[in-house]
C-alpha positions in Angstrom: 18.2 -4.9 -77.5 21.9 -5.4 -76.7 21.3 -9.1 -76.2 18.8 -10.0 -79.0 18.4 -6.9 -81.3 15.2 -6.3 -83.3 12.8 -9.1 -84.1 9.5 -10.8 -83.4 8.8 -12.7 -80.2 6.4 -15.6 -80.1 5.4 -14.6 -83.7 3.4 -11.7 -82.2 5.4 -8.9 -80.6 7.5 -6.9 -83.1 10.5 -5.0 -81.6 11.7 -2.3 -84.0 15.3 -1.9 -85.1 16.3 1.0 -82.9 19.5 2.3 -84.6 18.6 1.7 -88.2 19.1 4.6 -90.6 17.2 5.3 -93.8 13.5 5.1 -94.6 12.4 2.5 -92.1 14.3 3.7 -89.0 12.8 3.5 -85.5 11.9 7.2 -85.4 9.8 6.8 -88.6 7.7 4.1 -86.9 7.3 6.2 -83.8 6.3 9.3 -85.7 3.8 7.3 -87.8 2.3 5.7 -84.7 2.0 8.9 -82.6 0.6 10.8 -85.6 -2.1 8.2 -86.0 -2.8 8.4 -82.2 -3.1 12.2 -82.4 -5.6 12.0 -85.2 -7.7 9.5 -83.3 -7.4 11.6 -80.2 -8.6 14.7 -82.1 -11.8 12.7 -82.9 -12.4 11.2 -79.5 -10.2 12.4 -76.6 -12.1 10.2 -74.1 -11.2 7.0 -76.0 -7.6 8.2 -76.6 -6.6 9.9 -73.3 -2.8 9.6 -73.4 -0.5 12.5 -74.0 1.7 11.9 -77.1 5.5 11.9 -77.3 7.5 14.2 -77.3 5.2 15.8 -74.7 6.3 15.2 -71.1 4.4 12.1 -70.0 3.6 11.3 -73.6 3.2 7.8 -75.1 6.3 6.6 -76.8 5.6 3.3 -78.7 8.5 0.9 -79.2 6.7 -2.5 -79.9 3.7 -3.3 -82.0 1.6 -6.4 -81.9 0.5 -8.2 -85.1 -3.1 -7.5 -84.1 -2.6 -3.7 -84.1 -2.0 -3.0 -80.4 1.1 -1.1 -79.2 3.4 -1.2 -76.2 5.3 1.9 -75.1 6.5 4.0 -72.4 5.0 7.1 -70.7 7.8 9.6 -70.8 7.2 11.0 -67.4 10.6 12.3 -66.4 14.1 12.8 -67.7 15.1 9.3 -66.6 14.0 6.6 -69.1 14.7 3.9 -66.5 11.7 5.1 -64.5 9.2 5.3 -67.4 6.2 3.0 -66.9 5.0 0.7 -69.6 1.6 1.1 -71.1 -0.4 -0.7 -73.8 -2.4 1.1 -76.3 -5.2 -1.5 -77.0 -6.9 -1.2 -80.3 -10.3 -2.6 -79.3 -10.6 -1.7 -75.6 -10.6 1.4 -73.4 -7.2 2.6 -72.3 -6.0 0.8 -69.2 -3.5 2.0 -66.6 0.2 1.7 -66.8 1.6 -1.8 -66.2 3.1 -2.6 -62.9 6.4 -4.1 -64.0 9.2 -3.3 -66.3 9.7 -4.7 -69.7 11.4 -8.0 -68.7 9.0 -8.8 -65.9 6.0 -7.9 -68.2 7.3 -10.2 -70.9 8.0 -13.0 -68.5 4.5 -12.7 -67.0 3.0 -12.8 -70.5 5.1 -15.9 -71.4 4.0 -17.6 -68.2 0.4 -16.8 -69.0 0.0 -14.7 -65.8 -0.3 -11.3 -67.5 -3.8 -10.2 -67.9 -4.2 -6.8 -69.6 -5.9 -5.3 -72.6 -3.9 -5.8 -75.8 -1.8 -8.8 -74.8 -3.3 -12.0 -76.1 -3.6 -14.8 -73.6 -2.2 -18.3 -74.2 -4.7 -20.8 -75.5 -5.4 -23.5 -73.0 -3.5 -26.1 -75.1 -0.5 -23.8 -75.7 2.8 -24.7 -74.0 4.6 -21.6 -72.8 8.0 -23.2 -73.4 7.1 -24.4 -76.9 5.7 -21.0 -77.8 8.7 -19.1 -76.6 10.6 -18.1 -79.7 12.4 -15.1 -80.9 13.1 -14.5 -84.6 15.8 -11.8 -85.0 15.7 -9.4 -87.9 18.4 -7.7 -89.8 18.2 -4.3 -91.6 16.3 -5.8 -94.5 13.2 -6.4 -92.3 10.3 -4.1 -92.6 10.2 -3.3 -88.9 
């Protein structure tokens, strides 16, 4: 976030504005998302097995995908640098935490080597270099 700020990567991953104040601040998006997850979990805990932030080990979303999936951390300790990433896929069973950190995960996705529920794969005629784009947002953006 220090380097690029909030924005959308490859027209698909939306990184929220973390320090915004007012109606559309980061915490508002987090609260809305975890509230929705809790409601779904109340209806079918087997399909929605994650604990929810601010519980220890809870899912803390920070990116949403244009297709409705979410990327977040599992807040397993007091050290955010050790929190594993996890995807909340909208149309698949919950998968395990991802192996790498955010940068490695995004690089693997960009290279077409990340295979996990929720992340769209490159089409065979997509060029990873041509599709690598980041559109920064300012405080007027919805996200």
